[in-house]
DSSP file (Angstrom, degrees, kcal/mol; ACC not computed):
  #  RESIDUE AA STRUCTURE BP1 BP2  ACC     N-H-->O    O-->H-N    N-H-->O    O-->H-N    TCO  KAPPA ALPHA  PHI   PSI    X-CA   Y-CA   Z-CA
    1    1 A M              0   0    0      0, 0.0     2,-0.1     0, 0.0     0, 0.0   0.000 360.0 360.0 360.0 135.6   -2.3    6.4   -1.7
    2    2 A T     >  -     0   0    0      1,-0.1     4,-2.2     4,-0.0     5,-0.2  -0.353 360.0-111.3 -79.5 163.6    0.7    4.7   -0.1
    3    3 A K  H  > S+     0   0    0      1,-0.2     4,-2.2     2,-0.2     5,-0.2   0.903 118.7  52.3 -60.7 -42.0    2.0    1.3   -1.2
    4    4 A E  H  > S+     0   0    0      1,-0.2     4,-2.4     2,-0.2    -1,-0.2   0.913 108.9  49.9 -61.8 -42.8    0.8   -0.3    2.1
    5    5 A N  H  > S+     0   0    0      1,-0.2     4,-2.6     2,-0.2    -1,-0.2   0.881 108.8  52.5 -63.9 -37.9   -2.7    1.1    1.6
    6    6 A S  H  X S+     0   0    0     -4,-2.2     4,-2.7     2,-0.2    -1,-0.2   0.914 110.2  48.3 -62.9 -42.6   -2.8   -0.2   -2.0
    7    7 A S  H  X S+     0   0    0     -4,-2.2     4,-2.5     2,-0.2    -2,-0.2   0.914 112.3  48.4 -63.8 -42.8   -1.9   -3.7   -0.8
    8    8 A Q  H  X S+     0   0    0     -4,-2.4     4,-2.5     2,-0.2    -2,-0.2   0.907 112.4  48.8 -64.3 -41.4   -4.5   -3.6    1.9
    9    9 A T  H  X S+     0   0    0     -4,-2.6     4,-2.6     2,-0.2    -2,-0.2   0.922 111.6  49.2 -64.0 -44.6   -7.2   -2.4   -0.5
   10   10 A A  H  X S+     0   0    0     -4,-2.7     4,-2.4     2,-0.2    -2,-0.2   0.915 112.3  48.1 -61.9 -43.3   -6.2   -5.1   -3.0
   11   11 A F  H  X S+     0   0    0     -4,-2.5     4,-2.5     2,-0.2    -2,-0.2   0.923 112.0  49.6 -63.5 -43.8   -6.4   -7.8   -0.3
   12   12 A R  H  X S+     0   0    0     -4,-2.5     4,-2.4     1,-0.2    -2,-0.2   0.920 112.3  47.5 -61.4 -44.2   -9.8   -6.5    0.9
   13   13 A L  H  X S+     0   0    0     -4,-2.6     4,-2.5     2,-0.2    -1,-0.2   0.891 111.2  50.6 -66.4 -38.9  -11.2   -6.5   -2.6
   14   14 A N  H  X S+     0   0    0     -4,-2.4     4,-2.4     2,-0.2    -1,-0.2   0.902 110.4  50.5 -63.3 -39.8   -9.9  -10.0   -3.2
   15   15 A S  H  X S+     0   0    0     -4,-2.5     4,-2.5     2,-0.2    -2,-0.2   0.908 110.4  49.3 -63.7 -41.7  -11.5  -11.1    0.0
   16   16 A E  H  X S+     0   0    0     -4,-2.4     4,-2.3     2,-0.2    -2,-0.2   0.898 109.3  52.9 -63.4 -40.3  -14.8   -9.5   -1.1
   17   17 A L  H  X S+     0   0    0     -4,-2.5     4,-2.0     1,-0.2    -2,-0.2   0.941 110.8  46.1 -58.9 -47.9  -14.5  -11.3   -4.4
   18   18 A V  H  X S+     0   0    0     -4,-2.4     4,-2.9     1,-0.2    41,-0.3   0.892 110.4  53.7 -64.2 -39.9  -14.1  -14.6   -2.7
   19   19 A E  H  X S+     0   0    0     -4,-2.5     4,-1.9     1,-0.2    -1,-0.2   0.900 109.7  48.1 -60.9 -40.3  -17.0  -13.9   -0.4
   20   20 A N  H  <>S+     0   0    0     -4,-2.3     5,-2.5     2,-0.2     4,-0.3   0.843 111.3  50.0 -70.0 -33.2  -19.2  -13.2   -3.3
   21   21 A I  H ><5S+     0   0    0     -4,-2.0     3,-1.0     3,-0.2    -2,-0.2   0.916 108.3  54.4 -67.6 -42.8  -18.1  -16.4   -5.0
   22   22 A N  H 3<5S+     0   0    0     -4,-2.9    -2,-0.2     1,-0.3    -1,-0.2   0.904 114.9  38.8 -55.0 -43.3  -18.8  -18.3   -1.8
   23   23 A S  T 3<5S-     0   0    0     -4,-1.9    -1,-0.3    -5,-0.2    -2,-0.2   0.452 106.3-128.5 -88.7  -0.2  -22.4  -17.0   -1.8
   24   24 A M  T < 5 +     0   0    0     -3,-1.0     2,-1.6    -4,-0.3    -3,-0.2   0.889  43.7 171.3  52.5  41.9  -22.7  -17.3   -5.6
   25   25 A N     >< +     0   0    0     -5,-2.5     4,-2.3     1,-0.2    -1,-0.2  -0.630   9.0 176.9 -86.0  84.7  -23.9  -13.7   -5.6
   26   26 A F  H  > S+     0   0    0     -2,-1.6     4,-2.9     1,-0.2     5,-0.2   0.876  73.8  57.5 -59.6 -40.7  -23.9  -13.1   -9.3
   27   27 A E  H  > S+     0   0    0      1,-0.2     4,-2.9     2,-0.2     5,-0.2   0.925 110.7  42.4 -60.2 -45.5  -25.3   -9.6   -9.1
   28   28 A N  H  >>S+     0   0    0      2,-0.2     4,-2.9     1,-0.2     5,-0.5   0.896 114.2  51.9 -67.2 -39.0  -22.4   -8.4   -6.9
   29   29 A L  H  X5S+     0   0    0     -4,-2.3     6,-1.8     2,-0.2     4,-1.3   0.907 114.8  43.1 -62.6 -40.3  -19.8  -10.3   -9.0
   30   30 A K  H  X5S+     0   0    0     -4,-2.9     4,-1.1     4,-0.2    -2,-0.2   0.951 121.2  38.6 -68.4 -50.1  -21.2   -8.6  -12.1
   31   31 A N  H  <5S+     0   0    0     -4,-2.9    -2,-0.2    -5,-0.2    -3,-0.2   0.869 127.4  31.1 -72.7 -37.9  -21.6   -5.1  -10.7
   32   32 A N  H  <5S+     0   0    0     -4,-2.9    55,-0.3    -5,-0.2    -3,-0.2   0.703 133.4  24.3 -96.6 -21.6  -18.4   -5.0   -8.6
   33   33 A F  H  <<S-     0   0    0     -4,-1.3    56,-1.0    -5,-0.5    -3,-0.2   0.344  97.6-115.9-130.4   5.4  -16.0   -7.2  -10.5
   34   34 A G     <  +     0   0    0     -4,-1.1     2,-0.6     1,-0.2    -4,-0.2   0.772  55.6 158.9  68.7  27.1  -17.2   -7.2  -14.1
   35   35 A I        -     0   0    0     -6,-1.8    -1,-0.2    -9,-0.1    -2,-0.1  -0.746  25.4-154.8 -88.7 121.5  -18.0  -10.9  -14.2
   36   36 A N     >  -     0   0    0     -2,-0.6     4,-2.4     1,-0.1     5,-0.2  -0.362  32.4 -97.9 -88.4 174.0  -20.5  -11.8  -16.9
   37   37 A S  H  > S+     0   0    0      1,-0.2     4,-2.0     2,-0.2     5,-0.1   0.851 121.8  53.2 -64.2 -35.6  -22.8  -14.8  -16.8
   38   38 A A  H  > S+     0   0    0      2,-0.2     4,-1.7     1,-0.2    -1,-0.2   0.920 111.9  44.9 -65.2 -43.0  -20.5  -17.0  -19.0
   39   39 A L  H  > S+     0   0    0      2,-0.2     4,-2.4     1,-0.2    -2,-0.2   0.877 109.7  56.0 -67.8 -37.2  -17.6  -16.3  -16.7
   40   40 A F  H  X S+     0   0    0     -4,-2.4     4,-2.3     1,-0.2    -1,-0.2   0.903 106.9  50.1 -60.1 -41.8  -19.7  -17.0  -13.7
   41   41 A E  H  X S+     0   0    0     -4,-2.0     4,-2.5     1,-0.2    -1,-0.2   0.874 109.4  51.7 -64.6 -37.4  -20.6  -20.4  -15.1
   42   42 A E  H  X S+     0   0    0     -4,-1.7     4,-2.7     2,-0.2    -2,-0.2   0.896 108.1  51.7 -65.2 -40.6  -16.9  -21.1  -15.7
   43   43 A I  H  X S+     0   0    0     -4,-2.4     4,-2.3     2,-0.2     5,-0.2   0.954 112.3  45.8 -59.1 -50.4  -16.1  -20.2  -12.1
   44   44 A K  H  X S+     0   0    0     -4,-2.3     4,-3.1     1,-0.2     5,-0.2   0.920 112.6  50.5 -60.5 -44.1  -18.8  -22.6  -10.8
   45   45 A E  H  X S+     0   0    0     -4,-2.5     4,-2.7     1,-0.2     5,-0.2   0.915 110.2  49.3 -61.4 -44.1  -17.7  -25.3  -13.2
   46   46 A E  H  X S+     0   0    0     -4,-2.7     4,-2.2     2,-0.2    -1,-0.2   0.916 115.1  44.4 -62.2 -42.9  -14.0  -25.0  -12.1
   47   47 A L  H  X S+     0   0    0     -4,-2.3     4,-2.8     2,-0.2     5,-0.3   0.918 113.8  49.0 -68.7 -43.5  -15.1  -25.1   -8.4
   48   48 A F  H  X>S+     0   0    0     -4,-3.1     4,-1.3    -5,-0.2     5,-0.8   0.907 113.7  47.6 -62.7 -41.2  -17.5  -28.0   -8.9
   49   49 A D  H  <5S+     0   0    0     -4,-2.7    -1,-0.2    -5,-0.2    -2,-0.2   0.915 114.0  47.0 -65.0 -43.0  -14.9  -30.0  -10.8
   50   50 A Y  H  <5S+     0   0    0     -4,-2.2    -2,-0.2    -5,-0.2    -1,-0.2   0.943 122.4  33.0 -65.8 -48.6  -12.2  -29.3   -8.2
   51   51 A F  H  <5S-     0   0    0     -4,-2.8    -1,-0.2     2,-0.2    -2,-0.2   0.555  99.3-135.7 -87.2  -7.4  -14.3  -30.2   -5.1
   52   52 A E  T  <5S+     0   0    0     -4,-1.3     2,-0.3    -5,-0.3    -3,-0.2   0.816  75.3  74.9  55.9  35.5  -16.3  -32.9   -7.0
   53   53 A T  S   <S-     0   0    0     -5,-0.8    -2,-0.2    -6,-0.3    -1,-0.1  -0.969  75.7-134.5-163.4 155.5  -19.5  -31.6   -5.5
   54   54 A E  S    S+     0   0    0     -2,-0.3     2,-1.4     1,-0.2    -6,-0.1   0.503  94.5  85.1 -90.6  -5.8  -22.0  -28.8   -5.9
   55   55 A D  S    S-     0   0    0     -7,-0.1    -1,-0.2    -4,-0.1     0, 0.0  -0.635  77.2-168.7 -90.8  75.4  -22.0  -28.5   -2.1
   56   56 A L        -     0   0    0     -2,-1.4     2,-0.1     1,-0.1    -2,-0.1  -0.348  19.3-123.6 -74.0 142.1  -18.9  -26.3   -2.1
   57   57 A P        -     0   0    0      0, 0.0     2,-0.2     0, 0.0    -1,-0.1  -0.472  38.4 -98.3 -72.3 156.3  -16.9  -25.4    1.0
   58   58 A K        -     0   0    0     -2,-0.1    11,-2.0   -35,-0.0     2,-0.3  -0.552  40.9-144.8 -74.1 142.3  -16.5  -21.8    1.8
   59   59 A L  E     +A   68   0A   0    -41,-0.3     2,-0.3     9,-0.2     9,-0.2  -0.733  18.5 179.3-107.3 156.2  -13.2  -20.4    0.6
   60   60 A K  E     -A   67   0A   0      7,-2.5     7,-2.9    -2,-0.3     2,-0.5  -0.976  26.2-119.0-149.5 160.7  -11.0  -17.7    2.2
   61   61 A I  E     -A   66   0A   0     -2,-0.3     2,-0.5     5,-0.2     5,-0.2  -0.893  22.9-177.8-104.6 128.6   -7.7  -16.0    1.4
   62   62 A L  E >   -A   65   0A   0      3,-2.5     3,-2.5    -2,-0.5     2,-0.6  -0.982  68.9 -48.2-124.2 118.0   -4.8  -16.3    3.9
   63   63 A E  T 3  S-     0   0    0     -2,-0.5    -2,-0.0     1,-0.3     0, 0.0  -0.437 124.3 -24.0  54.7-106.8   -1.8  -14.3    2.7
   64   64 A T  T 3  S+     0   0    0     -2,-0.6     2,-0.3    -3,-0.1    -1,-0.3   0.348 120.7  83.4-115.9   7.0   -1.5  -15.5   -0.9
   65   65 A N  E <  S-A   62   0A   0     -3,-2.5    -3,-2.5    12,-0.1     2,-0.5  -0.824  70.8-124.4-116.9 151.6   -3.3  -18.9   -0.8
   66   66 A L  E     +A   61   0A   0     10,-0.6     8,-2.4    -2,-0.3     2,-0.3  -0.793  34.4 177.6 -90.4 132.2   -6.9  -20.0   -1.0
   67   67 A F  E     -AB  60  73A   0     -7,-2.9    -7,-2.5    -2,-0.5     6,-0.2  -0.869  30.8-111.2-126.0 159.4   -8.1  -22.1    1.9
   68   68 A T  E >   -A   59   0A   0      4,-2.4     3,-2.0    -2,-0.3    -9,-0.2  -0.468  43.7 -99.6 -80.2 166.9  -11.4  -23.7    2.9
   69   69 A S  T 3  S+     0   0    0    -11,-2.0   -10,-0.1     1,-0.3    -1,-0.1   0.727 125.1  59.1 -63.8 -20.3  -13.2  -22.2    5.9
   70   70 A D  T 3  S-     0   0    0    -12,-0.2    -1,-0.3     2,-0.1   -11,-0.1   0.082 124.0-103.8 -96.1  25.0  -11.9  -25.1    8.0
   71   71 A N  S <  S+     0   0    0     -3,-2.0     2,-0.6     1,-0.2    -2,-0.1   0.697  71.3 145.8  67.5  26.0   -8.3  -24.0    7.1
   72   72 A K        -     0   0    0     -4,-0.1    -4,-2.4     1,-0.0    -1,-0.2  -0.846  48.8-126.4 -92.3 123.4   -7.5  -26.7    4.6
   73   73 A E  B     -B   67   0A   0     -2,-0.6    -6,-0.2    -6,-0.2     2,-0.2  -0.412  25.2-153.5 -68.5 141.4   -5.2  -25.4    1.8
   74   74 A T        -     0   0    0     -8,-2.4    -8,-0.2     2,-0.2    -1,-0.1  -0.604  23.7-126.8-106.0 171.1   -6.5  -25.9   -1.7
   75   75 A E  S    S+     0   0    0     -2,-0.2    20,-2.6   -10,-0.1     2,-0.2   0.232  72.8 120.8 -97.1  11.0   -4.6  -26.1   -5.0
   76   76 A L  E     -C   94   0B   0     18,-0.2   -10,-0.6   -10,-0.2     2,-0.5  -0.537  49.0-157.6 -76.9 140.1   -6.8  -23.4   -6.4
   77   77 A T  E     -C   93   0B   0     16,-3.5    16,-2.3    -2,-0.2     2,-0.6  -0.981   2.8-152.6-119.9 130.2   -5.1  -20.2   -7.6
   78   78 A L  E     -C   92   0B   0     -2,-0.5     2,-0.5    14,-0.2    14,-0.2  -0.905   9.0-165.7-104.3 120.2   -7.0  -16.9   -7.9
   79   79 A H  E     +C   91   0B   0     12,-3.7    11,-2.3    -2,-0.6    12,-2.0  -0.925  18.2 160.5-106.8 124.2   -5.7  -14.5  -10.5
   80   80 A T  E     -C   89   0B   0     -2,-0.5     2,-0.4     9,-0.2     9,-0.2  -0.891  31.7-134.2-133.9 167.5   -6.9  -10.9  -10.3
   81   81 A E  E     -C   88   0B   0      7,-2.4     7,-2.6    -2,-0.3     2,-0.5  -0.994  14.7-164.8-126.2 126.7   -5.8   -7.6  -11.6
   82   82 A F  E     +C   87   0B   0     -2,-0.4     2,-0.3     5,-0.2     5,-0.2  -0.954  22.0 152.9-115.3 119.9   -5.7   -4.5   -9.3
   83   83 A N  E >   -C   86   0B   0      3,-2.6     3,-1.2    -2,-0.5    -2,-0.1  -0.974  66.0  -4.2-150.7 130.6   -5.3   -1.1  -11.0
   84   84 A N  T 3  S-     0   0    0     -2,-0.3     3,-0.1     1,-0.3    -1,-0.1   0.901 128.4 -55.9  52.9  45.9   -6.5    2.3   -9.9
   85   85 A N  T 3  S+     0   0    0      1,-0.2     2,-0.4   -79,-0.0    -1,-0.3   0.699 115.5 116.4  61.9  22.2   -8.2    0.9   -6.8
   86   86 A T  E <   -C   83   0B   0     -3,-1.2    -3,-2.6     2,-0.0     2,-0.5  -0.972  52.4-152.5-122.6 136.3  -10.2   -1.4   -9.0
   87   87 A L  E     -C   82   0B   0     -2,-0.4     2,-0.4   -55,-0.3    -5,-0.2  -0.917   9.6-170.1-109.6 132.6  -10.1   -5.2   -8.9
   88   88 A R  E     -C   81   0B   0     -7,-2.6    -7,-2.4    -2,-0.5     2,-0.2  -0.977  23.9-121.7-121.5 134.8  -10.9   -7.3  -11.9
   89   89 A F  E     +C   80   0B   0    -56,-1.0    -9,-0.2    -2,-0.4     3,-0.1  -0.487  33.6 168.2 -71.3 139.3  -11.3  -11.0  -11.8
   90   90 A K  E     -     0   0B   0    -11,-2.3     2,-0.3     1,-0.2   -10,-0.2   0.717  52.8 -31.0-116.0 -54.4   -9.0  -13.0  -14.1
   91   91 A L  E     -C   79   0B   0    -12,-2.0   -12,-3.7     2,-0.1     2,-0.5  -0.960  30.0-150.8-169.2 142.2   -9.1  -16.7  -13.3
   92   92 A I  E     +C   78   0B   0     -2,-0.3     2,-0.3   -14,-0.2   -14,-0.2  -0.996  40.0 157.3-113.9 127.9   -9.5  -19.4  -10.7
   93   93 A E  E     -C   77   0B   0    -16,-2.3   -16,-3.5    -2,-0.5     2,-0.5  -0.963  45.4-108.5-145.6 162.1   -7.6  -22.5  -11.7
   94   94 A V  E      C   76   0B   0     -2,-0.3   -18,-0.2   -18,-0.2    -2,-0.0  -0.827 360.0 360.0 -91.3 127.5   -6.0  -25.5  -10.2
   95   95 A M              0   0    0    -20,-2.6    -1,-0.1    -2,-0.5   -19,-0.1   0.384 360.0 360.0-106.8 360.0   -2.2  -25.3  -10.2
């Protein structure tokens, strides 16, 4: 696999991760990204605290930053680990 393909794969997987977080699809997060129920609760808590509501805006990745679906940049940082074509969730935090 070329370096460009690895980058594209990592970006696609990060986008899928964010889409699953947007839809709060725990089963896909668990099966595809190794997220357990305790970590899923932490993700929700961090997002609810940041946006101060449970009616969360949809998030998306543009280049290296997280934005809301209406293109407002957030202070959220998504940490993931990409190794052997596998993406593992590490952390969403406010920086």
